[in-house]
Biopython code that builds the backbone (N, CA, C, O; Angstrom):
import numpy as np
from Bio.PDB.StructureBuilder import StructureBuilder

atoms = [
    (1, "GLN", "N", (271.751, 52.700, 92.663)),
    (1, "GLN", "CA", (271.854, 53.726, 93.688)),
    (1, "GLN", "C", (273.321, 54.076, 93.937)),
    (1, "GLN", "O", (274.217, 53.244, 93.799)),
    (2, "VAL", "N", (273.527, 55.325, 94.304)),
    (2, "VAL", "CA", (274.857, 55.810, 94.667)),
    (2, "VAL", "C", (274.756, 56.382, 96.067)),
    (2, "VAL", "O", (273.854, 57.163, 96.369)),
    (3, "GLN", "N", (275.677, 55.991, 96.906)),
    (3, "GLN", "CA", (275.746, 56.538, 98.261)),
    (3, "GLN", "C", (276.941, 57.476, 98.352)),
    (3, "GLN", "O", (278.024, 57.178, 97.849)),
    (4, "LEU", "N", (276.729, 58.599, 98.995)),
    (4, "LEU", "CA", (277.783, 59.607, 99.130)),
    (4, "LEU", "C", (278.009, 59.893, 100.606)),
    (4, "LEU", "O", (277.062, 60.110, 101.361)),
    (5, "VAL", "N", (279.271, 59.891, 101.005)),
    (5, "VAL", "CA", (279.618, 60.173, 102.398)),
    (5, "VAL", "C", (280.640, 61.301, 102.416)),
    (5, "VAL", "O", (281.742, 61.168, 101.885)),
    (6, "GLU", "N", (280.255, 62.417, 103.039)),
    (6, "GLU", "CA", (281.158, 63.555, 103.166)),
    (6, "GLU", "C", (281.888, 63.485, 104.502)),
    (6, "GLU", "O", (281.398, 62.908, 105.472)),
    (7, "SER", "N", (283.058, 64.083, 104.522)),
    (7, "SER", "CA", (283.810, 64.220, 105.762)),
    (7, "SER", "C", (284.716, 65.434, 105.648)),
    (7, "SER", "O", (284.926, 65.968, 104.558)),
    (8, "GLY", "N", (285.251, 65.864, 106.783)),
    (8, "GLY", "CA", (286.225, 66.943, 106.777)),
    (8, "GLY", "C", (285.731, 68.278, 107.274)),
    (8, "GLY", "O", (286.517, 69.219, 107.388)),
    (9, "GLY", "N", (284.459, 68.386, 107.573)),
    (9, "GLY", "CA", (283.953, 69.656, 108.086)),
    (9, "GLY", "C", (284.453, 69.930, 109.490)),
    (9, "GLY", "O", (285.064, 69.070, 110.124)),
    (10, "GLY", "N", (284.187, 71.143, 109.973)),
    (10, "GLY", "CA", (284.607, 71.493, 111.319)),
    (10, "GLY", "C", (284.564, 72.982, 111.545)),
    (10, "GLY", "O", (283.963, 73.734, 110.777)),
    (11, "LEU", "N", (285.218, 73.396, 112.620)),
    (11, "LEU", "CA", (285.276, 74.798, 113.013)),
    (11, "LEU", "C", (286.667, 75.337, 112.718)),
    (11, "LEU", "O", (287.669, 74.722, 113.085)),
    (12, "VAL", "N", (286.727, 76.477, 112.060)),
    (12, "VAL", "CA", (288.009, 77.070, 111.707)),
    (12, "VAL", "C", (287.893, 78.583, 111.834)),
    (12, "VAL", "O", (286.805, 79.137, 111.677)),
    (13, "GLN", "N", (288.992, 79.245, 112.113)),
    (13, "GLN", "CA", (288.999, 80.695, 112.188)),
    (13, "GLN", "C", (289.072, 81.296, 110.789)),
    (13, "GLN", "O", (289.543, 80.659, 109.847)),
    (14, "ALA", "N", (288.606, 82.506, 110.674)),
    (14, "ALA", "CA", (288.675, 83.217, 109.400)),
    (14, "ALA", "C", (290.113, 83.244, 108.897)),
    (14, "ALA", "O", (291.053, 83.486, 109.654)),
    (15, "GLY", "N", (290.255, 82.991, 107.614)),
    (15, "GLY", "CA", (291.572, 82.913, 107.008)),
    (15, "GLY", "C", (292.157, 81.519, 106.987)),
    (15, "GLY", "O", (293.177, 81.277, 106.342)),
    (16, "GLY", "N", (291.519, 80.605, 107.686)),
    (16, "GLY", "CA", (292.007, 79.233, 107.754)),
    (16, "GLY", "C", (291.570, 78.388, 106.576)),
    (16, "GLY", "O", (290.971, 78.875, 105.618)),
    (17, "SER", "N", (291.892, 77.095, 106.678)),
    (17, "SER", "CA", (291.618, 76.169, 105.580)),
    (17, "SER", "C", (290.987, 74.885, 106.111)),
    (17, "SER", "O", (291.200, 74.488, 107.257)),
    (18, "LEU", "N", (290.216, 74.260, 105.252)),
    (18, "LEU", "CA", (289.665, 72.932, 105.508)),
    (18, "LEU", "C", (289.646, 72.174, 104.191)),
    (18, "LEU", "O", (289.584, 72.777, 103.119)),
    (19, "ARG", "N", (289.699, 70.857, 104.277)),
    (19, "ARG", "CA", (289.520, 70.033, 103.087)),
    (19, "ARG", "C", (288.383, 69.043, 103.326)),
    (19, "ARG", "O", (288.412, 68.235, 104.254)),
    (20, "LEU", "N", (287.400, 69.136, 102.467)),
    (20, "LEU", "CA", (286.275, 68.205, 102.514)),
    (20, "LEU", "C", (286.533, 67.044, 101.566)),
    (20, "LEU", "O", (287.170, 67.196, 100.523)),
    (21, "SER", "N", (286.024, 65.886, 101.952)),
    (21, "SER", "CA", (286.130, 64.697, 101.107)),
    (21, "SER", "C", (284.746, 64.127, 100.861)),
    (21, "SER", "O", (283.849, 64.245, 101.696)),
    (22, "CYS", "N", (284.590, 63.507, 99.704)),
    (22, "CYS", "CA", (283.329, 62.845, 99.366)),
    (22, "CYS", "C", (283.682, 61.520, 98.716)),
    (22, "CYS", "O", (284.361, 61.483, 97.689)),
    (23, "ALA", "N", (283.227, 60.451, 99.309)),
    (23, "ALA", "CA", (283.524, 59.113, 98.798)),
    (23, "ALA", "C", (282.231, 58.452, 98.343)),
    (23, "ALA", "O", (281.449, 57.986, 99.171)),
    (24, "PRO", "N", (282.001, 58.406, 97.038)),
    (24, "PRO", "CA", (280.808, 57.729, 96.551)),
    (24, "PRO", "C", (281.000, 56.221, 96.482)),
    (24, "PRO", "O", (282.119, 55.730, 96.334)),
    (25, "SER", "N", (279.902, 55.501, 96.590)),
    (25, "SER", "CA", (279.918, 54.050, 96.428)),
    (25, "SER", "C", (278.628, 53.624, 95.758)),
    (25, "SER", "O", (277.662, 54.384, 95.708)),
    (26, "GLY", "N", (278.618, 52.408, 95.246)),
    (26, "GLY", "CA", (277.435, 51.926, 94.548)),
    (26, "GLY", "C", (277.599, 52.087, 93.048)),
    (26, "GLY", "O", (278.695, 51.898, 92.518)),
    (27, "ARG", "N", (276.524, 52.433, 92.361)),
    (27, "ARG", "CA", (276.511, 52.497, 90.914)),
    (27, "ARG", "C", (277.095, 53.810, 90.394)),
    (27, "ARG", "O", (276.424, 54.564, 89.689)),
    (28, "THR", "N", (278.352, 54.071, 90.749)),
    (28, "THR", "CA", (278.972, 55.337, 90.367)),
    (28, "THR", "C", (279.163, 55.468, 88.868)),
    (28, "THR", "O", (279.328, 56.579, 88.363)),
    (29, "PHE", "N", (279.144, 54.332, 88.133)),
    (29, "PHE", "CA", (279.321, 54.414, 86.683)),
    (29, "PHE", "C", (278.144, 55.110, 86.015)),
    (29, "PHE", "O", (278.223, 55.494, 84.849)),
    (30, "SER", "N", (277.055, 55.271, 86.754)),
    (30, "SER", "CA", (275.881, 55.958, 86.211)),
    (30, "SER", "C", (276.016, 57.478, 86.289)),
    (30, "SER", "O", (275.136, 58.204, 85.827)),
    (31, "THR", "N", (277.105, 57.957, 86.865)),
    (31, "THR", "CA", (277.303, 59.400, 87.012)),
    (31, "THR", "C", (278.580, 59.825, 86.297)),
    (31, "THR", "O", (279.486, 59.015, 86.104)),
    (32, "ASN", "N", (278.653, 61.100, 85.903)),
    (32, "ASN", "CA", (279.882, 61.593, 85.288)),
    (32, "ASN", "C", (280.393, 62.878, 85.921)),
    (32, "ASN", "O", (281.456, 63.379, 85.555)),
    (33, "THR", "N", (279.636, 63.406, 86.869)),
    (33, "THR", "CA", (279.994, 64.689, 87.473)),
    (33, "THR", "C", (279.730, 64.648, 88.972)),
    (33, "THR", "O", (278.729, 64.102, 89.435)),
    (34, "MET", "N", (280.654, 65.237, 89.710)),
    (34, "MET", "CA", (280.504, 65.404, 91.150)),
    (34, "MET", "C", (280.470, 66.889, 91.451)),
    (34, "MET", "O", (281.218, 67.676, 90.870)),
    (35, "GLY", "N", (279.599, 67.254, 92.359)),
    (35, "GLY", "CA", (279.481, 68.659, 92.712)),
    (35, "GLY", "C", (279.468, 68.865, 94.214)),
    (35, "GLY", "O", (279.162, 67.958, 94.987)),
    (36, "TRP", "N", (279.806, 70.081, 94.603)),
    (36, "TRP", "CA", (279.666, 70.506, 95.997)),
    (36, "TRP", "C", (278.697, 71.684, 96.032)),
    (36, "TRP", "O", (278.783, 72.615, 95.231)),
    (37, "PHE", "N", (277.786, 71.611, 96.972)),
    (37, "PHE", "CA", (276.840, 72.679, 97.221)),
    (37, "PHE", "C", (276.923, 73.032, 98.702)),
    (37, "PHE", "O", (277.495, 72.285, 99.495)),
    (38, "ARG", "N", (276.354, 74.166, 99.064)),
    (38, "ARG", "CA", (276.302, 74.531, 100.472)),
    (38, "ARG", "C", (274.996, 75.237, 100.770)),
    (38, "ARG", "O", (274.378, 75.846, 99.897)),
    (39, "GLN", "N", (274.591, 75.138, 102.028)),
    (39, "GLN", "CA", (273.364, 75.794, 102.458)),
    (39, "GLN", "C", (273.572, 76.383, 103.835)),
    (39, "GLN", "O", (273.820, 75.676, 104.811)),
    (40, "ALA", "N", (273.464, 77.709, 103.884)),
    (40, "ALA", "CA", (273.572, 78.433, 105.143)),
    (40, "ALA", "C", (272.182, 78.546, 105.770)),
    (40, "ALA", "O", (271.178, 78.438, 105.066)),
    (41, "PRO", "N", (272.112, 78.762, 107.084)),
    (41, "PRO", "CA", (270.807, 78.878, 107.748)),
    (41, "PRO", "C", (269.960, 79.978, 107.122)),
    (41, "PRO", "O", (270.419, 81.106, 106.948)),
    (42, "GLY", "N", (268.728, 79.641, 106.787)),
    (42, "GLY", "CA", (267.816, 80.615, 106.230)),
    (42, "GLY", "C", (268.046, 80.952, 104.769)),
    (42, "GLY", "O", (267.388, 81.838, 104.222)),
    (43, "LYS", "N", (268.970, 80.256, 104.137)),
    (43, "LYS", "CA", (269.266, 80.536, 102.731)),
    (43, "LYS", "C", (269.050, 79.290, 101.877)),
    (43, "LYS", "O", (268.990, 78.170, 102.384)),
    (44, "GLU", "N", (268.936, 79.512, 100.580)),
    (44, "GLU", "CA", (268.776, 78.397, 99.664)),
    (44, "GLU", "C", (270.124, 77.695, 99.436)),
    (44, "GLU", "O", (271.195, 78.270, 99.635)),
    (45, "ARG", "N", (270.024, 76.457, 99.021)),
    (45, "ARG", "CA", (271.234, 75.718, 98.689)),
    (45, "ARG", "C", (271.886, 76.354, 97.458)),
    (45, "ARG", "O", (271.205, 76.668, 96.482)),
    (46, "GLU", "N", (273.195, 76.539, 97.512)),
    (46, "GLU", "CA", (273.884, 77.173, 96.397)),
    (46, "GLU", "C", (275.053, 76.330, 95.914)),
    (46, "GLU", "O", (275.682, 75.597, 96.677)),
    (47, "PHE", "N", (275.315, 76.458, 94.650)),
    (47, "PHE", "CA", (276.401, 75.746, 93.996)),
    (47, "PHE", "C", (277.755, 76.282, 94.463)),
    (47, "PHE", "O", (277.921, 77.485, 94.666)),
    (48, "VAL", "N", (278.714, 75.377, 94.628)),
    (48, "VAL", "CA", (280.072, 75.768, 95.003)),
    (48, "VAL", "C", (281.058, 75.404, 93.895)),
    (48, "VAL", "O", (281.760, 76.271, 93.375)),
    (49, "ALA", "N", (281.111, 74.120, 93.536)),
    (49, "ALA", "CA", (282.082, 73.670, 92.535)),
    (49, "ALA", "C", (281.655, 72.321, 91.981)),
    (49, "ALA", "O", (280.874, 71.599, 92.601)),
    (50, "ALA", "N", (282.179, 71.989, 90.800)),
    (50, "ALA", "CA", (281.881, 70.698, 90.181)),
    (50, "ALA", "C", (283.086, 70.208, 89.400)),
    (50, "ALA", "O", (283.929, 70.995, 88.968)),
    (51, "ILE", "N", (283.155, 68.888, 89.224)),
    (51, "ILE", "CA", (284.261, 68.279, 88.493)),
    (51, "ILE", "C", (283.752, 67.033, 87.794)),
    (51, "ILE", "O", (282.875, 66.334, 88.303)),
    (52, "ARG", "N", (284.305, 66.764, 86.630)),
    (52, "ARG", "CA", (284.010, 65.522, 85.920)),
    (52, "ARG", "C", (284.880, 64.406, 86.473)),
    (52, "ARG", "O", (285.964, 64.656, 87.001)),
    (53, "TRP", "N", (284.399, 63.168, 86.350)),
    (53, "TRP", "CA", (285.218, 62.028, 86.736)),
    (53, "TRP", "C", (286.352, 61.803, 85.741)),
    (53, "TRP", "O", (287.374, 61.223, 86.108)),
    (54, "THR", "N", (286.205, 62.235, 84.520)),
    (54, "THR", "CA", (287.276, 62.131, 83.527)),
    (54, "THR", "C", (287.540, 63.490, 82.913)),
    (54, "THR", "O", (286.654, 64.343, 82.870)),
    (55, "GLY", "N", (288.760, 63.692, 82.437)),
    (55, "GLY", "CA", (289.106, 64.972, 81.848)),
    (55, "GLY", "C", (289.447, 66.008, 82.901)),
    (55, "GLY", "O", (289.585, 65.697, 84.084)),
    (56, "ALA", "N", (289.579, 67.230, 82.455)),
    (56, "ALA", "CA", (290.057, 68.308, 83.323)),
    (56, "ALA", "C", (288.999, 69.356, 83.631)),
    (56, "ALA", "O", (289.312, 70.409, 84.185)),
    (57, "SER", "N", (287.762, 69.079, 83.280)),
    (57, "SER", "CA", (286.733, 70.108, 83.442)),
    (57, "SER", "C", (286.367, 70.322, 84.900)),
    (57, "SER", "O", (286.030, 69.381, 85.620)),
    (58, "THR", "N", (286.438, 71.576, 85.320)),
    (58, "THR", "CA", (285.968, 71.994, 86.628)),
    (58, "THR", "C", (285.142, 73.261, 86.456)),
    (58, "THR", "O", (285.223, 73.942, 85.434)),
    (59, "TYR", "N", (284.352, 73.560, 87.471)),
    (59, "TYR", "CA", (283.463, 74.717, 87.391)),
    (59, "TYR", "C", (283.264, 75.241, 88.800)),
    (59, "TYR", "O", (283.015, 74.466, 89.723)),
    (60, "TYR", "N", (283.374, 76.570, 88.975)),
    (60, "TYR", "CA", (283.298, 77.165, 90.294)),
    (60, "TYR", "C", (282.275, 78.290, 90.330)),
    (60, "TYR", "O", (282.034, 78.976, 89.337)),
    (61, "ALA", "N", (281.687, 78.454, 91.496)),
    (61, "ALA", "CA", (280.891, 79.659, 91.735)),
    (61, "ALA", "C", (281.842, 80.831, 91.866)),
    (61, "ALA", "O", (282.962, 80.674, 92.352)),
    (62, "ASP", "N", (281.406, 82.001, 91.438)),
    (62, "ASP", "CA", (282.257, 83.188, 91.507)),
    (62, "ASP", "C", (282.687, 83.488, 92.944)),
    (62, "ASP", "O", (283.779, 84.010, 93.172)),
    (63, "SER", "N", (281.840, 83.163, 93.896)),
    (63, "SER", "CA", (282.116, 83.503, 95.295)),
    (63, "SER", "C", (283.284, 82.715, 95.885)),
    (63, "SER", "O", (283.849, 83.116, 96.902)),
    (64, "VAL", "N", (283.648, 81.597, 95.255)),
    (64, "VAL", "CA", (284.732, 80.773, 95.800)),
    (64, "VAL", "C", (285.922, 80.677, 94.855)),
    (64, "VAL", "O", (286.962, 80.125, 95.218)),
    (65, "LYS", "N", (285.778, 81.201, 93.667)),
    (65, "LYS", "CA", (286.855, 81.099, 92.674)),
    (65, "LYS", "C", (288.135, 81.733, 93.210)),
    (65, "LYS", "O", (288.125, 82.855, 93.716)),
    (66, "GLY", "N", (289.233, 80.995, 93.090)),
    (66, "GLY", "CA", (290.512, 81.486, 93.586)),
    (66, "GLY", "C", (290.794, 81.114, 95.034)),
    (66, "GLY", "O", (291.931, 81.224, 95.493)),
    (67, "ARG", "N", (289.762, 80.671, 95.761)),
    (67, "ARG", "CA", (289.948, 80.265, 97.159)),
    (67, "ARG", "C", (289.717, 78.764, 97.339)),
    (67, "ARG", "O", (290.394, 78.125, 98.145)),
    (68, "PHE", "N", (288.785, 78.211, 96.607)),
    (68, "PHE", "CA", (288.446, 76.788, 96.720)),
    (68, "PHE", "C", (288.965, 76.040, 95.496)),
    (68, "PHE", "O", (289.006, 76.579, 94.390)),
    (69, "THR", "N", (289.357, 74.796, 95.715)),
    (69, "THR", "CA", (289.796, 73.945, 94.621)),
    (69, "THR", "C", (289.136, 72.584, 94.733)),
    (69, "THR", "O", (289.227, 71.919, 95.764)),
    (70, "ILE", "N", (288.473, 72.178, 93.664)),
    (70, "ILE", "CA", (287.879, 70.840, 93.628)),
    (70, "ILE", "C", (288.829, 69.921, 92.879)),
    (70, "ILE", "O", (289.416, 70.312, 91.870)),
    (71, "SER", "N", (288.980, 68.705, 93.374)),
    (71, "SER", "CA", (289.869, 67.744, 92.729)),
    (71, "SER", "C", (289.324, 66.342, 92.964)),
    (71, "SER", "O", (288.380, 66.144, 93.729)),
    (72, "ARG", "N", (289.922, 65.398, 92.307)),
    (72, "ARG", "CA", (289.474, 64.009, 92.461)),
    (72, "ARG", "C", (290.670, 63.078, 92.480)),
    (72, "ARG", "O", (291.740, 63.389, 91.957)),
    (73, "ASP", "N", (290.459, 61.934, 93.093)),
    (73, "ASP", "CA", (291.433, 60.857, 93.074)),
    (73, "ASP", "C", (290.676, 59.639, 92.561)),
    (73, "ASP", "O", (289.965, 58.979, 93.319)),
    (74, "ASN", "N", (290.829, 59.345, 91.288)),
    (74, "ASN", "CA", (290.050, 58.255, 90.697)),
    (74, "ASN", "C", (290.395, 56.908, 91.314)),
    (74, "ASN", "O", (289.533, 56.036, 91.422)),
    (75, "ALA", "N", (291.653, 56.732, 91.721)),
    (75, "ALA", "CA", (292.057, 55.467, 92.329)),
    (75, "ALA", "C", (291.309, 55.233, 93.640)),
    (75, "ALA", "O", (290.994, 54.096, 93.991)),
    (76, "LYS", "N", (291.030, 56.320, 94.356)),
    (76, "LYS", "CA", (290.316, 56.217, 95.626)),
    (76, "LYS", "C", (288.833, 56.517, 95.455)),
    (76, "LYS", "O", (288.069, 56.453, 96.418)),
    (77, "SER", "N", (288.430, 56.841, 94.244)),
    (77, "SER", "CA", (287.037, 57.220, 93.985)),
    (77, "SER", "C", (286.573, 58.273, 94.976)),
    (77, "SER", "O", (285.497, 58.162, 95.564)),
    (78, "THR", "N", (287.388, 59.280, 95.149)),
    (78, "THR", "CA", (287.104, 60.324, 96.131)),
    (78, "THR", "C", (287.254, 61.691, 95.485)),
    (78, "THR", "O", (288.159, 61.925, 94.685)),
    (79, "VAL", "N", (286.358, 62.575, 95.845)),
    (79, "VAL", "CA", (286.403, 63.961, 95.393)),
    (79, "VAL", "C", (286.685, 64.850, 96.605)),
    (79, "VAL", "O", (286.164, 64.620, 97.696)),
    (80, "TYR", "N", (287.515, 65.863, 96.392)),
    (80, "TYR", "CA", (287.924, 66.745, 97.478)),
    (80, "TYR", "C", (287.499, 68.177, 97.177)),
    (80, "TYR", "O", (287.347, 68.574, 96.021)),
    (81, "LEU", "N", (287.313, 68.933, 98.242)),
    (81, "LEU", "CA", (287.119, 70.375, 98.113)),
    (81, "LEU", "C", (288.081, 71.037, 99.094)),
    (81, "LEU", "O", (287.837, 71.062, 100.300)),
    (82, "GLN", "N", (289.168, 71.570, 98.565)),
    (82, "GLN", "CA", (290.129, 72.304, 99.376)),
    (82, "GLN", "C", (289.655, 73.734, 99.507)),
    (82, "GLN", "O", (289.483, 74.432, 98.508)),
    (83, "MET", "N", (289.445, 74.169, 100.733)),
    (83, "MET", "CA", (288.903, 75.507, 100.976)),
    (83, "MET", "C", (289.943, 76.326, 101.730)),
    (83, "MET", "O", (290.290, 76.010, 102.868)),
    (84, "ASN", "N", (290.432, 77.372, 101.093)),
    (84, "ASN", "CA", (291.423, 78.261, 101.692)),
    (84, "ASN", "C", (290.818, 79.640, 101.902)),
    (84, "ASN", "O", (289.782, 79.975, 101.328)),
    (85, "SER", "N", (291.478, 80.427, 102.732)),
    (85, "SER", "CA", (291.033, 81.797, 103.000)),
    (85, "SER", "C", (289.556, 81.827, 103.359)),
    (85, "SER", "O", (288.793, 82.637, 102.832)),
    (86, "LEU", "N", (289.169, 80.948, 104.248)),
    (86, "LEU", "CA", (287.760, 80.848, 104.626)),
    (86, "LEU", "C", (287.308, 82.101, 105.358)),
    (86, "LEU", "O", (288.054, 82.712, 106.123)),
    (87, "GLN", "N", (286.063, 82.458, 105.095)),
    (87, "GLN", "CA", (285.461, 83.629, 105.701)),
    (87, "GLN", "C", (284.173, 83.226, 106.415)),
    (87, "GLN", "O", (283.598, 82.182, 106.108)),
    (88, "PRO", "N", (283.719, 84.037, 107.356)),
    (88, "PRO", "CA", (282.473, 83.683, 108.063)),
    (88, "PRO", "C", (281.300, 83.418, 107.124)),
    (88, "PRO", "O", (280.432, 82.601, 107.433)),
    (89, "GLU", "N", (281.268, 84.092, 105.995)),
    (89, "GLU", "CA", (280.157, 83.876, 105.059)),
    (89, "GLU", "C", (280.231, 82.525, 104.358)),
    (89, "GLU", "O", (279.306, 82.147, 103.639)),
    (90, "ASP", "N", (281.321, 81.797, 104.561)),
    (90, "ASP", "CA", (281.420, 80.431, 104.027)),
    (90, "ASP", "C", (280.782, 79.415, 104.966)),
    (90, "ASP", "O", (280.685, 78.234, 104.633)),
    (91, "THR", "N", (280.351, 79.866, 106.133)),
    (91, "THR", "CA", (279.704, 78.976, 107.089)),
    (91, "THR", "C", (278.423, 78.405, 106.490)),
    (91, "THR", "O", (277.545, 79.143, 106.042)),
    (92, "ALA", "N", (278.335, 77.082, 106.492)),
    (92, "ALA", "CA", (277.185, 76.405, 105.888)),
    (92, "ALA", "C", (277.332, 74.902, 106.085)),
    (92, "ALA", "O", (278.376, 74.409, 106.514)),
    (93, "VAL", "N", (276.270, 74.198, 105.764)),
    (93, "VAL", "CA", (276.376, 72.750, 105.597)),
    (93, "VAL", "C", (276.759, 72.503, 104.145)),
    (93, "VAL", "O", (276.109, 72.995, 103.223)),
    (94, "TYR", "N", (277.812, 71.742, 103.961)),
    (94, "TYR", "CA", (278.304, 71.452, 102.618)),
    (94, "TYR", "C", (277.868, 70.048, 102.204)),
    (94, "TYR", "O", (278.025, 69.078, 102.945)),
    (95, "TYR", "N", (277.315, 69.978, 100.991)),
    (95, "TYR", "CA", (276.791, 68.732, 100.461)),
    (95, "TYR", "C", (277.551, 68.306, 99.218)),
    (95, "TYR", "O", (277.903, 69.125, 98.369)),
    (96, "CYS", "N", (277.792, 67.036, 99.133)),
    (96, "CYS", "CA", (278.357, 66.423, 97.948)),
    (96, "CYS", "C", (277.205, 65.847, 97.114)),
    (96, "CYS", "O", (276.229, 65.330, 97.657)),
    (97, "ALA", "N", (277.334, 65.945, 95.796)),
    (97, "ALA", "CA", (276.272, 65.449, 94.930)),
    (97, "ALA", "C", (276.877, 64.767, 93.708)),
    (97, "ALA", "O", (277.995, 65.083, 93.299)),
    (98, "ALA", "N", (276.136, 63.838, 93.134)),
    (98, "ALA", "CA", (276.599, 63.110, 91.950)),
    (98, "ALA", "C", (275.480, 63.053, 90.924)),
    (98, "ALA", "O", (274.308, 62.908, 91.273)),
    (99, "GLY", "N", (275.853, 63.169, 89.652)),
    (99, "GLY", "CA", (274.848, 63.104, 88.604)),
    (99, "GLY", "C", (275.449, 62.840, 87.246)),
    (99, "GLY", "O", (276.667, 62.879, 87.073)),
    (100, "ALA", "N", (274.602, 62.575, 86.299)),
    (100, "ALA", "CA", (274.998, 62.427, 84.896)),
    (100, "ALA", "C", (274.572, 63.716, 84.194)),
    (100, "ALA", "O", (273.393, 63.899, 83.893)),
    (101, "ILE", "N", (275.521, 64.601, 83.934)),
    (101, "ILE", "CA", (275.236, 65.960, 83.490)),
    (101, "ILE", "C", (275.851, 66.194, 82.120)),
    (101, "ILE", "O", (277.000, 65.825, 81.877)),
    (102, "GLY", "N", (275.091, 66.805, 81.231)),
    (102, "GLY", "CA", (275.561, 66.981, 79.866)),
    (102, "GLY", "C", (276.625, 68.057, 79.718)),
    (102, "GLY", "O", (277.650, 67.811, 79.081)),
    (103, "THR", "N", (276.418, 69.232, 80.279)),
    (103, "THR", "CA", (277.378, 70.325, 80.150)),
    (103, "THR", "C", (277.771, 70.815, 81.537)),
    (103, "THR", "O", (277.008, 70.679, 82.493)),
    (104, "MET", "N", (278.964, 71.383, 81.637)),
    (104, "MET", "CA", (279.410, 71.866, 82.940)),
    (104, "MET", "C", (278.558, 73.041, 83.409)),
    (104, "MET", "O", (278.429, 73.267, 84.612)),
    (105, "GLN", "N", (277.991, 73.769, 82.501)),
    (105, "GLN", "CA", (277.105, 74.860, 82.912)),
    (105, "GLN", "C", (275.896, 74.313, 83.661)),
    (105, "GLN", "O", (275.373, 74.957, 84.570)),
    (106, "GLY", "N", (275.456, 73.117, 83.270)),
    (106, "GLY", "CA", (274.345, 72.476, 83.972)),
    (106, "GLY", "C", (274.711, 72.018, 85.366)),
    (106, "GLY", "O", (273.832, 71.762, 86.189)),
    (107, "ALA", "N", (276.012, 71.912, 85.641)),
    (107, "ALA", "CA", (276.464, 71.409, 86.935)),
    (107, "ALA", "C", (276.168, 72.380, 88.074)),
    (107, "ALA", "O", (276.272, 71.990, 89.237)),
    (108, "ARG", "N", (275.812, 73.596, 87.793)),
    (108, "ARG", "CA", (275.537, 74.555, 88.860)),
    (108, "ARG", "C", (274.119, 74.455, 89.403)),
    (108, "ARG", "O", (273.772, 75.121, 90.379)),
    (109, "TYR", "N", (273.299, 73.621, 88.767)),
    (109, "TYR", "CA", (271.916, 73.508, 89.196)),
    (109, "TYR", "C", (271.723, 72.249, 90.037)),
    (109, "TYR", "O", (272.106, 71.154, 89.624)),
    (110, "SER", "N", (271.137, 72.410, 91.200)),
    (110, "SER", "CA", (270.988, 71.277, 92.100)),
    (110, "SER", "C", (270.101, 70.185, 91.496)),
    (110, "SER", "O", (270.299, 69.005, 91.788)),
    (111, "ASN", "N", (269.143, 70.552, 90.671)),
    (111, "ASN", "CA", (268.272, 69.531, 90.098)),
    (111, "ASN", "C", (268.933, 68.740, 88.978)),
    (111, "ASN", "O", (268.312, 67.849, 88.399)),
    (112, "SER", "N", (270.202, 69.061, 88.662)),
    (112, "SER", "CA", (270.963, 68.255, 87.702)),
    (112, "SER", "C", (271.515, 66.989, 88.343)),
    (112, "SER", "O", (271.975, 66.091, 87.638)),
    (113, "TYR", "N", (271.476, 66.908, 89.658)),
    (113, "TYR", "CA", (272.093, 65.819, 90.395)),
    (113, "TYR", "C", (271.041, 64.830, 90.902)),
    (113, "TYR", "O", (269.940, 65.206, 91.303)),
    (114, "ASP", "N", (271.420, 63.576, 90.867)),
    (114, "ASP", "CA", (270.512, 62.527, 91.284)),
    (114, "ASP", "C", (270.759, 62.040, 92.705)),
    (114, "ASP", "O", (269.854, 61.526, 93.361)),
    (115, "TYR", "N", (271.983, 62.204, 93.171)),
    (115, "TYR", "CA", (272.351, 61.638, 94.472)),
    (115, "TYR", "C", (273.009, 62.707, 95.336)),
    (115, "TYR", "O", (273.751, 63.561, 94.850)),
    (116, "TRP", "N", (272.715, 62.633, 96.631)),
    (116, "TRP", "CA", (273.206, 63.630, 97.584)),
    (116, "TRP", "C", (273.710, 62.951, 98.845)),
    (116, "TRP", "O", (273.184, 61.925, 99.275)),
    (117, "GLY", "N", (274.741, 63.546, 99.426)),
    (117, "GLY", "CA", (275.206, 63.117, 100.718)),
    (117, "GLY", "C", (274.402, 63.774, 101.823)),
    (117, "GLY", "O", (273.503, 64.574, 101.564)),
    (118, "GLN", "N", (274.733, 63.427, 103.057)),
    (118, "GLN", "CA", (274.013, 63.951, 104.218)),
    (118, "GLN", "C", (274.490, 65.342, 104.623)),
    (118, "GLN", "O", (273.801, 66.044, 105.364)),
    (119, "GLY", "N", (275.652, 65.736, 104.146)),
    (119, "GLY", "CA", (276.172, 67.060, 104.459)),
    (119, "GLY", "C", (277.150, 67.045, 105.615)),
    (119, "GLY", "O", (277.094, 66.182, 106.492)),
    (120, "THR", "N", (278.044, 68.017, 105.597)),
    (120, "THR", "CA", (279.008, 68.190, 106.676)),
    (120, "THR", "C", (279.078, 69.675, 107.022)),
    (120, "THR", "O", (279.130, 70.527, 106.136)),
    (121, "GLN", "N", (279.077, 69.970, 108.306)),
    (121, "GLN", "CA", (279.022, 71.367, 108.763)),
    (121, "GLN", "C", (280.401, 72.009, 108.700)),
    (121, "GLN", "O", (281.393, 71.441, 109.158)),
    (122, "VAL", "N", (280.440, 73.196, 108.129)),
    (122, "VAL", "CA", (281.640, 74.031, 108.134)),
    (122, "VAL", "C", (281.275, 75.334, 108.817)),
    (122, "VAL", "O", (280.353, 76.033, 108.396)),
    (123, "THR", "N", (282.006, 75.656, 109.874)),
    (123, "THR", "CA", (281.762, 76.884, 110.616)),
    (123, "THR", "C", (283.049, 77.688, 110.662)),
    (123, "THR", "O", (284.092, 77.197, 111.094)),
    (124, "VAL", "N", (282.956, 78.949, 110.202)),
    (124, "VAL", "CA", (284.116, 79.840, 110.173)),
    (124, "VAL", "C", (283.857, 80.962, 111.160)),
    (124, "VAL", "O", (282.897, 81.719, 111.015)),
    (125, "SER", "N", (284.706, 81.064, 112.152)),
    (125, "SER", "CA", (284.548, 82.106, 113.155)),
    (125, "SER", "C", (285.363, 83.334, 112.791)),
    (125, "SER", "O", (286.421, 83.238, 112.168)),
    (126, "SER", "N", (284.854, 84.477, 113.187)),
    (126, "SER", "CA", (285.540, 85.736, 112.847)),
    (126, "SER", "C", (286.540, 86.125, 113.927)),
    (126, "SER", "O", (287.207, 87.153, 113.810)),
]
sb = StructureBuilder()
sb.init_structure("model")
sb.init_model(0)
sb.init_chain("A")
sb.init_seg("    ")
for serial, (resi, resn, name, xyz) in enumerate(atoms, 1):
    if name == "N":
        sb.init_residue(resn, " ", resi, " ")
    sb.init_atom(name, np.array(xyz, "f"), 0.0, 1.0, " ", f" {name:<3s}", serial, name[0])
structure = sb.get_structure()
């Protein structure tokens, strides 16, 4: 089992920034990819970004490309999502996920992931 704990959510004004963190624990060696997803009220969960634990591969949704940056600190076993230029439409619960995924294109699908965090709320006011 892998446990995921997200932190860093909160309330920010439009144009502001937040950094989310995800610290996995447990059998993390069973996974090779970490992803961030989000779900707004009344909407389906959508892919935001993904990163491999090794190498330089990252993958972003078009809606966040150029504004969000996913990164990792292997020494701390932590994955980050730096969110800049936040807009009200970025308001959602953000979830961290972990899985063993073959291709980065597969990382955009929620069913590619085996483990999920509880989520952290991000609210962007206009």
